[in-house]
Every structure is written in structure tokens, then in C-alpha cells.
N, C-alpha and C positions, 0 to 999 in steps of 0.2 A: 504494500500500500504506500503510494507516494504522497508527497506533501500536498499535491493538488486535491487529494481526496479529503483532506482535513476540513476545508470549508463546507464541503457537501455534507459530511457527517455531522458537523456542528449545526448546520442549518436544519437537517432532519431531526436532530435532538431538540432544537428549538421548536419545531413543529409539534413534536410529540408532547413536550411539556406544555406548550400553549393549549393543545387539545385537552390535556388533563385539567388545566386550570378552567378553561371554558366549560367543559362538561361538568366538573365538580361543582361549579357555582350556578349551574342551570338545571340540575336534576329535577327540580320542581316543574320546569317547563316540559320535560319529557313525561313526567307523571301526568301532567294536565293535557298532554298531547297538543300543546300549543306550538305546533310546528313552525308557524310563521314567525312567532316571537323568537323561538330557538334559532331559526334561520338567520334572523337579524343579528343575534348575539354571536353567531358563527362567522359573520363577515370578516372580522380581523383575522380569524384563523384561516379562512379561505384565501385571504390576501397573502398571508405568510406562506401558505402551502404553494400558491402560485409563484411566489418569489423563490421558494426552495426548488420547485420543479424546473424553473427556467435558469437557475444558476449555472448548471453545466453548459448550457448553450452560450452563455456570455463568457464563461471562464476561459474558453479556448479561442475566442475571437482575437484577431490580430489588430483590429482597429482600437486605437487608444481611447476613443470617445465611448465605446460600447459599455464598459462598466459604469461610467458616469450617467449615461442615459438610462441604463437598467436601474441603478440605485435611485435616481431622481424619479423615474416613473413609479417605482414601487413605494417610494416615500409618499408620493401624492396618493397612490391607491390605499396605502395603510391609513393615512390620515382620514380619507373619505370613508373607508370601511369603519374606522373607529367612530366617526361622527354619526353615521347612520345605524350603528349597531344598537343604540339605545334610543327609545322614543324621546323626543324633545321635552315633553312634559315631565318625563321621569328625570331627565337631567336637571330641569329647573327645580323640581321638587327636592331632589337630593341636594342641590346647591342651597336652596332655602333652608333645608334642615341643618346643613353644616353651618349656616350663618345664624342659626338659632331663631329663624323666623318660622316658628312652628305653625302659626295660623296659615301662612301662605303655603307651606309644605302640605298641610292637611287639605287645603283647598285643591291643590294640584293632584295629590294622591286620590282624592275623591273623584276627580275627573277621570283619572286612570282606571279606577275601580268601575266607574259607570261605563267606560268604553270597553274594558277587558277585565272582568272580575276574576283575576288570578289570585291565588293565595299570597303571592309575594306583595302585590299591591295592597291587599287588605292588611297584611302584616306591617307594611311601611306606613299605611294610614294609621294603624293602631299606635305605632311608635310616635308618629307626629302628634296625634291627639293626646297621648299620654304625656309626652314631653311638654305639651302646651297646657298641662294640668286639667285636661278634659278626660279625667281618669276613666269614668264608666264608659264613655264613648270609645276610649282606647281599648278597654277590655273587650267591649262588644265587637269592635273591628278585628281584634286579634283572635277572638273566638270564631269569627266568621272565617278567618284564614285557616284555623285548625280544622273547621268543618269541611272546608274545600279540599285541604291536603293535610291529613293527620301526620304525614312524615316530614312536614316542613318545620324544622326545628326552630327557625327564627321567630315563628309566630308564638311558640311556647315561651321562648326567651323574652320577647318583647312584653308578652302578657305578664310574665313573672316580674319584670322590672316595674310595671305599672302597679301590680298587686302589692309589691314591696312598698311603693310610695303610699299606697292606701292603708298600709299597716296589716295587710292580710298575708303574713309571712308563711303560714302553714300551706296555704294554697300556692303561694309563690314557689315554695320548695318543691311541691309536686310538679309544677310546670318546669322547673329547672331540671328535674330528673327526666321528665319526658323529652325536654330539649336535647339532653345528652344521649338519649336513646334514638333520637330522630336524626335527620339529615341537617347538620349544623356546621357552618364554617369553623375552621380551627380557632380563629381568634375569639369567637363567641363561645366555643366549647371551653376554652381556657377560662374565660370570664365566668361562665356558668359554674364550672367546677369550683372556682375560687369562692363564688357567692354561696354555694352549698356548704363548703367547709366553714365559712364564717357563720352561717346560720345553724 
């Protein structure tokens, strides 16, 4: 195996790990059979796969400009794929949540729920409502997420946070245990485990 194979191997490793990240963070869409939404989320992966597949074609070209055109083209394709991979209202809602504008985040997540009632959008709505101190509404939205997808761990986790704020620690502990048994991203899994130890 020569040194020319190293970029190809590294690119295919990048594709493999990207696929793992995309799939692991979107299992709820597979369970919901929301193929259109899943397809959108896979756009960056498809762009990276296209980049990896065309690398050998560019690698052996004699023209000096070929790698630059290839890199520039795929740079634009990756940015466009990333932009279109998440609905604009979801981006706006996430941005509002990060800025702690929970009322705006809740309004935007409510629109997402009305358009596409996925467990993830109900869970995000519950988190925004809970963070905005609309606790019972947050619990109700999180419960709706659990009803839609009982394996979506983030719904249990969000509901546990709200229940803790409401002083209902016993029920919050049950939700944290359910979250750990369900499909929950690693950073939330660590936080849930820590919260259970403290309670």
C-alpha cells in the first residue's frame, strides 16, 4: 500500500464515522419512518460520500488546478448540504433556546410540532416550555413525545428536568432511569447518571 492510498483510506474512515454520528443522532426518525426528514439530515453525509468517491479521480490528474476546483466545489456543496439538512424553523428555535429566549423557542417549536408532530419536536417544545417556567405545559409536551416514541430518551430526560424544578423528585428519578434505558445521546446519558447519583 503506497502513500497515495492514505488519503483515500482517511476519507473513507471519515465517511464511516460521519455515518455513525448521523445515524446515532437520528434513530428516532427511523423509528417514526420519517424518511424525508432523515433524508435531509443525511445531506452532509451524502456530500462527504460524494467527495470521498471522487477523490481518486482528482488525485491522479496532472492539471495543477484540479485539486483546487475539486476542494472548492465540495466546500460549497458541504456548506449547502449543511444549510438544508435542518429545517429553518428548527435552526431558529435552537438559536432562540441557546440565547435563553424560551418564549420564542417555544413558539417556533410549536410551529414545528403542528407541521410535523415528531417526538423530537415535542421533546424540544417541552424543554423550551419548561425552561420558560411553563412547567405543566412542558411536562405535557414531553409526555406527548414519550407517547409518540417510548424509546426517545431525550423526552424522558427533559421531563425529568422539569419535574425536578417542580419538586417532584421521585417521578423525576423514574424518568431519568427510563432515559438511561432508552435511546439517549452520550452527553445527556452522563448528565442523567450524575443526577440519579445525586438524588
